[in-house]
N, CA, C and O of each residue as an XYZ file, in Angstrom:
440
protein
N      15.213      1.039    -12.432
C      14.035      0.562    -11.793
C      14.408     -0.085    -10.275
O      13.667     -0.056     -9.293
N      15.701     -0.649    -10.351
C      16.223     -1.444     -9.069
C      16.168     -0.158     -7.947
O      15.683     -0.352     -6.832
N      16.678      1.089     -8.321
C      16.819      2.029     -7.463
C      15.574      2.729     -7.059
O      15.509      3.322     -5.983
N      14.651      2.678     -7.841
C      13.286      3.310     -7.400
C      12.611      2.333     -6.665
O      11.747      2.809     -5.929
N      12.744      0.965     -6.624
C      12.285     -0.025     -5.754
C      13.036      0.109     -4.417
O      12.358      0.014     -3.394
N      14.265      0.305     -4.319
C      15.102      0.673     -3.064
C      14.438      1.769     -2.610
O      13.814      1.551     -1.572
N      14.371      2.758     -2.994
C      13.863      3.993     -2.502
C      12.380      3.856     -1.993
O      12.020      4.479     -0.995
N      11.532      3.044     -2.681
C      10.203      2.865     -2.123
C      10.340      2.018     -0.910
O       9.606      2.285      0.042
N      11.177      1.036     -0.816
C      11.325      0.470      0.539
C      11.955      1.148      1.589
O      11.819      0.743      2.743
N      12.620      2.124      1.324
C      13.216      3.063      2.270
C      11.964      3.754      2.861
O      11.775      3.761      4.077
N      11.148      4.309      2.025
C      10.087      5.064      2.348
C       9.101      4.193      3.103
O       8.420      4.808      3.924
N       8.903      3.020      3.008
C       8.066      2.125      3.852
C       8.737      1.998      5.058
O       8.078      2.073      6.094
N      10.012      1.808      5.107
C      10.674      1.480      6.494
C      10.418      2.736      7.327
O      10.046      2.667      8.498
N      10.624      3.850      6.703
C      10.526      5.294      7.354
C       9.121      5.444      7.857
O       8.874      5.883      8.980
N       8.203      5.066      6.993
C       6.610      5.266      7.426
C       6.420      4.378      8.518
O       5.823      4.869      9.476
N       6.790      3.157      8.614
C       6.426      2.301      9.661
C       7.363      2.444     10.973
O       7.115      1.823     12.007
N       8.428      3.296     10.838
C       9.335      3.474     11.829
C      10.227      2.080     12.111
O      10.812      1.914     13.181
N      10.254      1.226     11.162
C      10.902     -0.056     11.332
C      12.279     -0.062     10.764
O      12.470      0.391      9.636
N      13.060     -0.455     11.341
C      14.720     -0.645     10.605
C      14.462     -1.787      9.601
O      14.958     -1.680      8.480
N      13.786     -2.783      9.887
C      13.475     -3.892      8.990
C      12.022     -4.091      8.441
O      11.095     -4.104      9.251
N      11.809     -4.228      7.265
C      10.557     -4.359      6.752
C       9.484     -5.410      7.269
O       8.271     -5.200      7.281
N      10.079     -6.513      7.673
C       9.523     -7.465      8.442
C       8.669     -7.307      9.816
O       7.778     -8.066     10.197
N       9.127     -6.196     10.437
C       8.535     -5.987     11.740
C       7.182     -5.476     11.651
O       6.704     -5.085     10.586
N       6.605     -5.474     12.671
C       5.070     -5.195     12.577
C       4.983     -3.657     12.099
O       5.900     -2.943     12.504
N       4.090     -3.112     11.365
C       3.959     -1.883     10.914
C       3.399     -0.853     12.018
O       2.470     -1.210     12.742
N       3.854      0.166     12.116
C       3.257      1.250     12.753
C       3.080      2.487     11.912
O       4.027      2.926     11.260
N       1.890      3.064     11.907
C       1.705      4.370     11.053
C       1.036      5.518     11.834
O       0.231      5.348     12.749
N       1.430      6.614     11.401
C       0.745      7.753     11.980
C      -0.450      7.989     11.475
O      -0.687      7.645     10.317
N      -1.419      8.624     12.264
C      -2.906      8.833     11.890
C      -2.938      9.600     10.530
O      -3.704      9.310      9.611
N      -1.943     10.698     10.499
C      -1.931     11.537      9.363
C      -1.813     10.675      8.085
O      -2.564     10.848      7.126
N      -0.737      9.642      8.115
C      -0.369      8.878      6.969
C      -1.546      8.038      6.506
O      -1.870      7.855      5.332
N      -2.182      7.519      7.660
C      -3.257      6.536      7.208
C      -4.430      7.418      6.572
O      -5.007      7.026      5.558
N      -4.727      8.486      7.129
C      -5.720      9.437      6.338
C      -5.307      9.817      5.060
O      -6.110      9.797      4.127
N      -4.069     10.183      4.902
C      -3.635     10.576      3.465
C      -3.617      9.409      2.599
O      -3.837      9.499      1.392
N      -3.338      8.229      3.237
C      -3.456      6.937      2.158
C      -4.825      6.659      1.895
O      -5.153      6.296      0.766
N      -5.657      6.784      2.795
C      -7.211      6.635      2.534
C      -7.681      7.483      1.453
O      -8.447      7.030      0.602
N      -7.254      8.737      1.431
C      -7.576      9.623      0.456
C      -7.182      9.192     -0.884
O      -7.938      9.192     -1.855
N      -5.751      8.765     -0.885
C      -5.201      8.209     -2.191
C      -5.799      7.049     -2.525
O      -6.182      6.915     -3.687
N      -5.981      6.053     -1.624
C      -6.748      4.863     -1.957
C      -8.088      5.105     -2.748
O      -8.278      4.496     -3.801
N      -8.952      5.926     -2.288
C     -10.293      6.305     -2.742
C     -10.103      6.878     -4.202
O     -10.902      6.616     -5.102
N      -9.026      7.653     -4.369
C      -8.855      8.211     -5.636
C      -8.264      7.085     -6.752
O      -8.496      7.164     -7.959
N      -7.530      6.121     -6.178
C      -6.883      5.437     -7.082
C      -7.212      3.893     -7.187
O      -7.109      3.288     -8.254
N      -7.622      3.285     -5.981
C      -7.875      1.950     -5.970
C      -9.359      1.429     -5.639
O      -9.750      0.288     -5.885
N     -10.045      2.340     -5.103
C     -11.458      1.909     -4.832
C     -12.372      1.415     -5.821
O     -13.283      0.628     -5.566
N     -12.092      1.936     -7.062
C     -12.919      1.404     -8.227
C     -12.969     -0.049     -8.465
O     -13.934     -0.650     -8.938
N     -11.758     -0.603     -8.070
C     -11.483     -2.006     -8.217
C     -11.548     -2.920     -6.922
O     -12.099     -4.017     -6.829
N     -10.857     -2.217     -5.942
C     -10.729     -3.015     -4.633
C     -11.848     -2.702     -3.567
O     -11.879     -3.302     -2.493
N     -12.752     -1.747     -3.910
C     -13.946     -1.395     -3.151
C     -13.624     -0.092     -2.012
O     -12.553      0.128     -1.447
N     -14.685      0.538     -1.907
C     -14.546      1.657     -1.055
C     -14.287      1.098      0.502
O     -14.937      0.160      0.964
N     -13.342      1.743      1.176
C     -12.723      1.207      2.346
C     -12.266     -0.264      2.351
O     -12.366     -1.003      3.331
N     -11.766     -0.603      1.186
C     -11.164     -2.017      0.916
C     -12.282     -3.129      1.197
O     -11.974     -4.278      1.517
N     -13.428     -2.754      1.071
C     -14.542     -3.634      1.144
C     -14.970     -4.283     -0.140
O     -15.593     -3.524     -0.883
N     -14.800     -5.409     -0.545
C     -15.197     -6.169     -1.761
C     -15.369     -7.592     -1.462
O     -14.862     -8.038     -0.433
N     -16.016     -8.334     -2.235
C     -16.163     -9.773     -2.168
C     -15.023    -10.685     -2.300
O     -15.015    -11.819     -1.821
N     -13.844    -10.043     -3.111
C     -12.628    -10.763     -3.070
C     -12.751    -11.876     -4.194
O     -11.942    -12.796     -4.320
N     -13.701    -11.706     -4.877
C     -14.029    -12.768     -5.989
C     -13.309    -12.324     -7.275
O     -12.593    -13.111     -7.894
N     -13.487    -11.179     -7.630
C     -12.900    -10.741     -8.785
C     -11.571     -9.904     -8.658
O     -10.781     -9.792     -9.596
N     -11.406     -9.381     -7.538
C     -10.129     -8.521     -7.140
C      -9.874     -9.044     -5.850
O     -10.652     -9.696     -5.154
N      -8.581     -8.660     -5.565
C      -7.961     -9.225     -4.294
C      -8.499     -8.349     -3.109
O      -8.568     -7.121     -3.152
N      -8.846     -9.080     -2.114
C      -9.363     -8.362     -0.879
C      -8.159     -7.838     -0.225
O      -7.447     -8.649      0.367
N      -7.829     -6.604     -0.245
C      -6.778     -5.989      0.532
C      -6.935     -6.045      2.009
O      -5.891     -5.799      2.613
N      -7.976     -6.306      2.744
C      -8.080     -6.335      3.988
C      -7.398     -7.589      4.509
O      -7.104     -7.681      5.701
N      -7.104     -8.707      3.499
C      -6.222     -9.794      4.011
C      -4.719     -9.798      3.473
O      -3.976    -10.780      3.499
N      -4.422     -8.623      3.018
C      -3.039     -8.465      2.436
C      -1.987     -8.637      3.878
O      -2.150     -8.029      4.936
N      -1.082     -9.460      3.628
C      -0.062     -9.760      4.802
C       0.693     -8.379      5.130
O       1.408     -7.811      4.304
N       0.465     -7.928      6.364
C       0.947     -6.708      6.928
C       2.694     -6.785      6.805
O       3.390     -5.770      6.833
N       3.137     -7.907      6.693
C       4.643     -7.992      6.944
C       5.120     -8.122      5.575
O       6.275     -8.542      5.509
N       4.578     -7.889      4.515
C       5.144     -7.948      3.325
C       4.863     -6.661      2.271
O       4.258     -6.679      1.200
N       5.517     -5.546      2.960
C       5.357     -4.121      2.146
C       6.006     -4.281      0.858
O       5.537     -3.621     -0.070
N       7.144     -5.146      0.598
C       7.756     -5.202     -0.654
C       6.751     -5.718     -1.638
O       6.560     -5.203     -2.740
N       6.096     -6.807     -1.155
C       4.988     -7.333     -2.203
C       4.097     -6.395     -2.755
O       3.793     -6.305     -3.944
N       3.616     -5.564     -1.636
C       2.638     -4.573     -1.988
C       3.154     -3.556     -2.928
O       2.545     -3.268     -3.959
N       4.348     -2.974     -2.559
C       5.023     -1.870     -3.521
C       5.200     -2.526     -4.905
O       4.920     -1.814     -5.870
N       5.666     -3.909     -5.162
C       5.855     -4.319     -6.251
C       4.569     -4.548     -7.135
O       4.519     -4.390     -8.355
N       3.617     -4.918     -6.375
C       2.386     -5.149     -7.116
C       1.754     -3.866     -7.615
O       1.079     -3.868     -8.645
N       1.972     -2.714     -6.864
C       1.382     -1.569     -7.330
C       2.192     -0.877     -8.263
O       1.650     -0.195     -9.132
N       3.497     -0.975     -8.185
C       4.426     -0.457     -9.105
C       4.566     -1.066    -10.447
O       4.748     -0.401    -11.467
N       4.472     -2.377    -10.407
C       4.794     -3.259    -11.485
C       3.531     -3.800    -12.144
O       3.572     -4.214    -13.302
N       2.262     -3.803    -11.332
C       1.213     -4.428    -11.774
C       1.201     -5.876    -11.467
O       2.262     -6.486    -11.335
N       0.158     -6.398    -11.360
C      -0.087     -7.941    -11.111
C      -1.299     -8.468    -11.690
O      -2.353     -7.915    -11.376
N      -1.326     -9.595    -12.605
C      -2.442    -10.173    -13.079
C      -3.247     -8.984    -13.885
O      -2.724     -8.335    -14.792
N      -4.565     -8.799    -13.432
C      -5.223     -7.777    -14.202
C      -4.951     -6.451    -13.893
O      -5.262     -5.571    -14.695
N      -4.374     -6.172    -12.764
C      -3.948     -4.807    -12.294
C      -2.834     -4.280    -13.040
O      -1.809     -4.944    -13.193
N      -2.998     -2.966    -13.575
C      -2.004     -2.296    -14.189
C      -0.817     -1.850    -13.474
O      -0.928     -1.977    -12.254
N       0.295     -1.359    -13.883
C       1.207     -0.782    -13.266
C       0.874      0.517    -12.982
O       0.162      1.176    -13.740
N       1.425      1.038    -11.729
C       1.145      2.478    -11.413
C       2.212      3.329    -11.476
O       2.117      4.500    -11.110
N       3.420      2.755    -11.992
C       4.702      3.424    -11.661
C       4.785      4.840    -12.348
O       5.546      5.725    -11.955
N       3.904      4.964    -13.435
C       4.011      6.138    -14.091
C       2.972      7.023    -13.573
O       3.068      8.212    -13.875
N       1.902      6.608    -12.772
C       0.836      7.383    -12.273
C       0.975      7.727    -10.899
O       0.399      8.716    -10.446
N       1.732      6.950    -10.161
C       1.785      7.455     -8.676
C       3.264      7.622     -8.274
O       4.098      6.856     -8.756
N       3.628      8.607     -7.397
C       4.953      8.867     -6.872
C       5.284      7.618     -5.905
O       4.460      6.779     -5.542
N       6.497      7.656     -5.600
C       7.047      6.567     -4.340
C       6.215      7.061     -3.014
O       5.787      6.228     -2.216
N       6.033      8.319     -2.850
C       5.455      8.882     -1.666
C       4.162      8.383     -1.647
O       3.790      7.736     -0.669
N       3.293      8.626     -2.750
C       1.803      8.141     -2.771
C       1.686      6.555     -2.591
O       0.692      6.050     -2.069
N       2.732      5.830     -3.042
C       2.491      4.404     -2.938
C       2.677      4.074     -1.447
O       1.939      3.274     -0.873
N       3.684      4.715     -0.844
C       4.018      4.580      0.519
C       2.727      4.950      1.461
O       2.476      4.240      2.434
N       2.014      5.954      1.175
C       0.928      6.409      1.663
C      -0.227      5.318      1.542
O      -0.975      5.104      2.497
N      -0.338      4.683      0.417
C      -1.231      3.728      0.203
C      -0.951      2.496      1.179
O      -1.852      1.837      1.697
N       0.462      2.263      1.368
C       0.771      1.032      2.103
C       0.409      1.488      3.768
O       0.117      0.644      4.615
N       0.475      2.765      4.014
C       0.134      2.998      5.345
C      -1.224      2.642      5.540
O      -1.509      2.022      6.564
N      -2.188      2.962      4.647
C      -3.573      2.735      4.663
C      -3.817      1.150      4.681
O      -4.394      0.605      5.622
N      -3.396      0.549      3.713
C      -3.531     -0.954      3.478
C      -2.926     -1.732      4.555
O      -3.516     -2.718      4.996
N      -1.691     -1.331      5.053
C      -0.872     -2.084      5.815
C      -1.350     -1.879      7.296
O      -0.971     -2.659      8.171
N      -2.279     -0.705      7.603
C      -2.851     -0.608      8.856
C      -4.331     -1.170      8.808
O      -5.121     -0.904      9.714
N      -4.641     -1.861      7.855
C      -5.989     -2.486      7.731
C      -7.029     -1.270      7.731
O      -8.098     -1.324      8.338
N      -6.652     -0.300      7.074
C      -7.430      0.922      6.911
C      -7.617      1.716      8.131
O      -8.702      2.269      8.312
N      -6.591      1.838      9.054
C      -6.635      2.593     10.186
C      -7.025      1.638     11.411
O      -6.728      2.001     12.549
N      -7.659      0.470     11.207
C      -7.953     -0.252     12.286
C      -6.883     -0.852     13.179
O      -7.183     -1.233     14.310
N      -5.571     -0.956     12.683
C      -4.442     -1.302     13.209
C      -3.098     -0.518     13.115
O      -2.062     -0.855     12.543
N      -3.412      0.766     13.916
C      -2.181      1.848     13.441
C      -0.895      1.483     14.249
O       0.142      2.125     14.084
């Protein structure tokens, strides 16, 4: 499990082009688009189309801190609260693409 998490963090660092996960994320347009497609297949049912929801019953992902990719990866991989774990349903690459979409605020901050 720890090796998988480390691999995910390396993927996030590679996607952002950052040597350290705390730096401001930078994502390629293709990664954001692929992340958007994955988001709509996997996350939109609960978190809203294009991440738009009231934020009253599910977390408003538009407010997710962009300097916390590890927290995002942990939440998706292990689950949090009412959100189930997606470790068996999504590959590390798919989760990294989701982060590209969420971490860029849906492509508004590439």
